[in-house]
C-alpha positions as CSV (number, residue, x, y, z in Angstrom):
1,M,124.3,149.1,116.7
2,P,127.0,147.9,114.1
3,Y,129.1,146.7,116.8
4,R,126.3,144.4,118.2
5,K,125.5,143.0,114.5
6,R,129.2,141.9,114.4
7,G,129.0,140.3,117.7
8,R,126.0,137.9,116.9
9,A,127.5,136.5,113.8
10,P,130.2,134.4,115.5
11,A,127.8,133.2,118.3
12,L,125.1,132.2,115.6
13,L,127.8,130.4,113.7
14,A,129.2,128.7,116.7
15,A,125.6,127.7,117.4
16,T,124.9,126.7,113.9
17,G,128.2,124.2,114.0
18,L,127.1,122.6,117.3
19,L,123.6,121.9,116.2
20,L,125.0,120.2,112.8
21,A,127.5,118.4,115.0
22,A,124.8,117.1,117.0
23,C,122.5,116.2,114.5
24,G,125.5,114.2,112.6
25,S,125.9,111.8,115.9
26,V,122.1,111.4,115.9
27,E,122.2,109.8,112.5
28,A,124.8,107.6,113.1
29,S,123.3,106.1,116.1
30,Q,120.1,105.3,113.8
31,P,119.5,101.7,113.4
32,D,120.2,102.0,109.8
33,G,123.6,103.3,110.2
34,P,124.8,106.6,109.2
35,A,123.1,108.6,106.2
36,R,124.2,107.5,102.8
37,S,125.2,109.8,99.9
38,P,123.1,110.5,97.1
39,G,123.4,107.8,94.7
40,Q,124.2,105.2,97.2
41,A,121.8,102.4,97.3
42,R,120.4,100.8,100.4
43,P,120.7,97.3,100.5
44,S,117.5,95.1,100.1
45,P,116.5,92.9,103.0
46,E,117.5,90.0,100.5
47,S,120.7,91.3,99.4
48,S,122.1,91.9,103.0
49,R,120.9,88.5,103.9
50,P,123.7,85.4,103.5
51,P,123.5,83.6,100.3
52,G,121.5,80.2,100.8
53,E,119.8,81.6,104.0
54,R,116.2,80.3,104.4
55,V,113.3,82.8,103.9
56,G,109.7,81.4,104.4
57,G,111.0,77.9,104.2
58,K,113.1,78.3,101.0
59,A,116.6,78.8,100.3
60,T,117.7,81.9,98.9
61,P,119.7,81.9,95.7
62,A,123.5,82.4,96.4
63,E,123.5,85.0,94.0
64,R,125.5,88.2,94.2
65,V,123.7,91.7,93.6
66,E,125.8,93.6,91.4
67,S,125.5,97.3,90.3
68,V,126.6,99.4,87.4
69,R,126.5,103.4,87.1
70,L,126.2,105.2,83.6
71,T,126.8,108.9,84.0
72,V,126.2,111.0,80.6
73,T,127.8,114.4,80.3
74,G,128.8,117.2,77.9
75,G,127.0,118.2,74.6
76,I,126.0,121.8,73.6
77,A,123.4,121.8,77.0
78,G,125.7,120.8,79.4
79,V,123.9,117.6,80.1
80,H,124.8,115.7,83.6
81,R,122.9,112.6,84.4
82,S,123.5,109.4,85.5
83,I,121.8,106.1,86.2
84,L,122.7,103.4,88.7
85,A,121.1,100.0,88.2
86,S,121.5,96.8,90.1
87,T,120.7,93.1,89.3
88,D,118.3,93.1,91.8
89,G,116.4,95.6,89.9
90,T,116.3,98.5,91.8
91,V,117.1,101.9,89.7
92,E,118.6,105.2,91.0
93,V,118.4,108.1,88.6
94,S,120.2,111.5,89.0
95,E,119.8,114.6,86.7
96,R,121.7,118.2,87.7
97,S,118.4,120.3,87.3
98,K,116.1,117.5,89.2
99,G,118.3,115.8,91.8
100,D,118.7,112.2,92.7
101,W,115.6,109.7,92.9
102,E,114.7,106.2,93.1
103,A,113.4,105.3,89.6
104,D,110.9,102.4,88.4
105,P,112.8,99.2,88.9
106,L,113.8,96.9,86.2
107,S,111.7,94.2,84.6
108,G,112.7,90.7,84.9
109,A,113.8,90.8,81.2
110,D,115.8,93.8,81.7
111,R,117.4,92.4,85.1
112,D,118.3,89.4,83.1
113,R,119.8,91.3,80.0
114,L,121.7,93.4,82.6
115,K,123.2,90.3,84.5
116,A,124.1,88.9,81.1
117,L,126.1,91.8,80.0
118,L,127.6,92.0,83.3
119,E,129.2,88.7,82.8
120,K,130.0,88.9,79.3
121,I,132.1,92.2,79.8
122,D,135.9,91.9,80.8
123,F,136.1,95.7,82.6
124,A,139.7,94.6,83.5
125,A,140.6,94.3,79.6
126,L,138.8,97.6,78.5
127,P,140.8,100.5,77.9
128,P,140.3,103.1,80.8
129,R,139.6,106.0,78.4
130,S,138.8,106.2,74.7
131,V,137.6,109.8,73.8
132,D,138.7,111.6,71.0
133,E,140.3,114.6,72.2
134,D,140.0,116.7,69.5
135,A,136.1,116.5,69.0
136,R,133.8,119.0,70.2
137,D,130.1,119.0,72.0
138,M,130.2,115.3,72.4
139,F,128.7,113.2,75.2
140,V,131.0,111.4,77.2
141,Y,130.0,107.9,79.2
142,A,131.7,107.1,82.2
143,L,130.5,103.5,83.3
144,E,131.4,102.1,86.6
145,H,131.3,98.6,87.8
146,D,132.9,96.7,90.5
147,G,135.7,99.4,91.2
148,R,136.5,99.9,87.5
149,A,135.4,102.9,85.1
150,V,135.5,103.0,81.4
151,V,135.3,106.5,79.9
152,T,134.2,106.5,76.1
153,D,132.7,108.9,73.6
154,R,131.4,105.9,72.0
155,S,133.8,106.8,68.9
156,V,135.8,103.5,69.4
157,S,133.7,99.9,69.6
158,L,133.9,98.8,73.1
159,G,131.9,95.5,72.1
160,A,129.6,94.2,74.6
161,A,130.3,97.6,76.8
162,D,128.5,99.4,74.2
163,D,125.5,97.6,74.5
164,L,125.4,97.8,78.0
165,I,125.8,101.8,77.6
166,G,123.0,101.6,74.9
167,Q,120.8,99.7,77.8
168,L,121.5,101.8,80.8
169,E,121.0,105.1,78.3
170,R,117.8,103.9,77.2
171,H,116.6,103.3,80.7
172,L,117.6,106.5,81.9
173,E,115.8,108.0,79.1
174,E,112.4,106.3,80.2
175,R,112.8,107.5,83.8
176,L,113.8,111.1,83.0
């Protein structure tokens, strides 16, 4: 009997591999395209439409939808959570123990504040890392926007970036 059990494992592994390969090709052929990784937002119909295109007889604004992600890690409890907020109001939240989910959208005032802060911050001028390496049991905040990342423990003032971190952290707390 032990010989037969060992003989089934490779066959089962091969069959599972073929099944997974077939599933991957089906997903890629779906009308929406391949599956997205967690935390990657699906574009809204409005954001995927070219700027200035007419919708219902009205021209859409030539406004680019921007996203910003805040990831908070650390502390004694080993926190790991994040929020991805877009200027179109969509919000995705992630927490280690709960996984990822789409959360309540931003209000109009919160969207306007997010847009204003993103316009105000020069991410290229910010230091990529401002963390007190001697500190212990602190939270570390990673802010990502437009291909740039800033990591801070908020021990050094980053101006408007601190305001953005505060706003995103508040939205994250409200949605957890």
